[in-house]
C-alpha positions in Angstrom: 153.4 71.2 151.0 151.0 74.1 151.8 150.9 74.9 155.5 147.8 74.0 156.9 145.7 77.0 157.6 144.5 76.1 161.1 141.1 78.1 162.1 140.6 77.2 165.7 138.3 79.7 167.1 135.7 78.0 163.8 136.7 75.0 165.8 135.3 76.1 168.6 132.2 78.3 167.2 130.9 74.7 165.3 131.8 73.5 168.7 129.3 75.5 170.7 126.4 75.7 168.1 126.3 71.9 167.3 126.0 72.4 172.2 123.4 75.2 171.6 121.5 72.7 168.8 121.8 69.4 171.0 120.4 70.9 174.2 117.9 72.7 172.8 118.6 76.4 172.7 117.5 78.3 170.1 118.4 81.2 171.1 122.1 80.8 171.8 122.1 78.4 168.7 120.7 81.2 166.5 123.2 83.9 167.9 125.4 82.0 165.5 123.6 83.3 162.6 123.8 86.7 160.1 120.8 87.9 159.9 119.9 87.5 156.2 120.2 83.4 156.8 118.2 83.0 159.9 114.9 81.8 157.7 116.7 79.1 155.7 118.9 78.5 158.9 115.9 77.6 161.0 113.5 75.9 158.0 117.2 73.5 157.4 117.3 72.9 161.1 113.3 72.5 161.6 113.9 69.6 159.2 116.4 67.6 161.0 115.4 67.8 164.1 112.2 65.9 162.7 114.7 62.6 163.3 116.3 64.4 166.8 116.3 64.4 169.4 119.8 64.3 169.1 122.5 63.9 172.5 126.2 64.0 170.4 127.3 65.4 167.0 130.6 65.1 165.0 132.3 67.2 162.3 133.2 65.2 160.5 134.4 67.6 157.6 135.6 71.3 157.1 136.9 73.0 153.9 138.1 76.5 153.2 136.9 78.2 150.2 137.8 81.2 150.3 137.7 83.6 153.4 135.0 81.5 154.4 134.8 77.1 155.4 132.1 75.0 154.7 131.5 72.6 157.9 129.6 69.4 157.7 127.8 67.9 161.2 126.5 65.2 161.9 123.6 65.4 164.8 122.8 61.6 166.5 120.3 60.2 168.9 118.0 57.0 169.0 115.6 58.2 166.3 118.5 58.3 163.9 121.0 61.2 162.9 120.3 64.4 160.9 123.7 65.2 158.0 123.6 69.4 157.7 126.2 71.3 155.6 126.9 74.6 157.4 129.0 77.5 155.6 130.6 79.8 158.1 131.6 83.6 157.6 133.8 86.0 159.9 131.6 88.3 161.7 133.3 92.1 161.8 134.1 91.4 164.9 135.9 88.8 164.0 133.2 86.1 164.6 132.5 83.0 163.3 128.9 83.3 162.0 126.8 81.1 160.2 126.1 82.3 156.3 124.0 79.2 154.7 122.7 76.2 156.2 121.5 73.0 154.7 119.9 70.2 155.6 120.2 66.8 153.9 117.9 63.9 154.5 118.5 61.0 154.5 119.6 59.7 151.3 120.6 62.6 149.7 124.0 64.2 149.6 125.6 67.5 148.9 125.9 65.8 145.1 122.2 63.9 144.6 120.5 65.5 141.6 123.5 67.5 139.8 123.3 65.0 137.2 125.8 63.6 135.0 128.4 66.7 134.1 127.6 69.2 131.6 129.7 69.5 128.2 132.9 71.9 128.8 132.0 75.9 128.1 135.2 75.7 125.3 137.9 73.3 124.6 141.1 72.8 123.8 141.8 72.4 119.9 142.8 69.6 119.1 145.4 69.5 115.6 143.5 67.8 112.9 140.2 67.5 114.3 137.5 70.0 113.6 135.8 70.6 117.6 132.9 71.8 115.2 
């Protein structure tokens, strides 16, 4: 079994960003966002905040994707909850920054609208069977 890759400083960045969102401190929250991702981040957060105000958050998932990580963060309050998928990358100084953020409205998941799997671009030939 391969040892787990731990990123405690990433967990701290996720919690600090979520804390700023809960406090409605846009300036602090946006310090965690790369300049290239700022516009789409704002659009996603504005959509999510429609269900607020939020008073708590949970980060139920974290997955490594090469040198970056994808986290799920659910913000919740009396009026509802909002699920975000956030991609984090290390900045030049070693700090974790948001490279992409996506909001999943109620009823939508990361797999909604993906559709059925497409046929493989290539197939392993089966002996005695034509693949044409």
